[in-house]
C-alpha positions in Angstrom: 0.0 0.0 0.0 1.3 3.4 -1.0 1.5 6.2 1.6 0.0 9.5 0.4 2.8 11.4 2.3 5.5 9.5 0.6 8.4 11.8 -0.3 9.0 11.9 -4.0 11.9 13.5 -5.9 11.3 17.3 -6.0 12.4 19.1 -9.2 11.8 22.5 -10.7 12.6 22.8 -14.4 12.3 26.3 -15.7 12.5 27.3 -19.4 13.0 31.0 -20.2 10.9 32.1 -17.2 7.8 31.2 -19.2 7.4 27.4 -18.6 8.0 25.4 -15.5 7.6 21.7 -14.8 7.5 20.9 -11.1 7.5 17.4 -9.5 7.1 16.4 -5.9 3.9 18.4 -5.5 1.4 17.3 -2.8 -1.3 19.9 -3.2 -2.3 23.3 -4.6 -3.0 25.7 -1.8 -4.1 28.6 -4.0 -3.7 30.1 -7.4 -4.6 33.1 -9.5 -3.0 35.0 -12.4 -0.3 36.5 -10.2 0.5 33.9 -7.6 0.5 30.1 -7.3 1.1 28.4 -3.9 2.0 24.8 -3.9 2.6 22.3 -1.1 5.7 20.2 -2.1 7.5 17.5 -0.4 10.1 20.1 0.7 7.7 22.7 1.9 5.5 25.5 0.5 6.5 26.9 -2.9 5.2 30.3 -3.8 5.4 31.3 -7.4 4.8 34.9 -8.4 4.5 36.5 -11.8 1.9 37.5 -14.3 -0.5 35.7 -16.5 0.2 32.4 -14.6 -1.7 29.4 -15.7 -1.5 25.7 -14.6 -1.6 23.7 -17.8 -1.4 20.2 -16.4 -1.9 19.0 -12.8 -1.5 15.4 -11.8 -1.4 15.1 -8.0 -1.3 11.3 -8.1 2.2 11.7 -9.8 2.9 15.0 -8.0 3.4 16.9 -11.2 2.3 20.4 -12.4 3.1 22.4 -15.5 2.9 26.2 -15.2 2.9 28.8 -18.0 3.2 32.6 -17.9 5.9 35.1 -16.9 7.5 33.9 -13.6 9.2 36.5 -11.5 10.0 34.6 -8.3 10.1 31.2 -6.6 10.1 31.3 -2.8 10.2 28.2 -0.5 9.1 28.2 3.1 8.3 25.6 5.8 4.8 23.9 5.9 4.1 25.1 9.4 2.6 28.5 9.7 0.5 28.2 6.6 -3.3 27.8 6.6 -5.1 25.8 4.0 -5.8 29.1 2.2 -2.1 29.5 1.7 -1.7 32.6 3.8 0.7 32.7 6.8 -0.8 33.3 10.2 1.3 36.5 10.4 -0.1 37.8 7.1 -3.7 37.1 8.2 -3.2 39.0 11.5 -2.1 42.2 9.8 -4.6 42.5 6.9 
């Protein structure tokens, strides 16, 4: 029996800041045209940019394709994030 929290190989392949293939993805916390927040096997990954679009999402395999103009990729720990993808600190000071 396969454990749903099994650690998979995490990779981020970026082509010309326009296309990204990410593996080791557990869940999508939130997404819109300017920000995508993913839960990966190595923590939370926040992708910021413009005209962001998830082309293919396969959580069973832990893979996602993202298109658009990507400006930044920021990793953080899983703790401190709610299901909506916002940190507790950010929610307190809205």
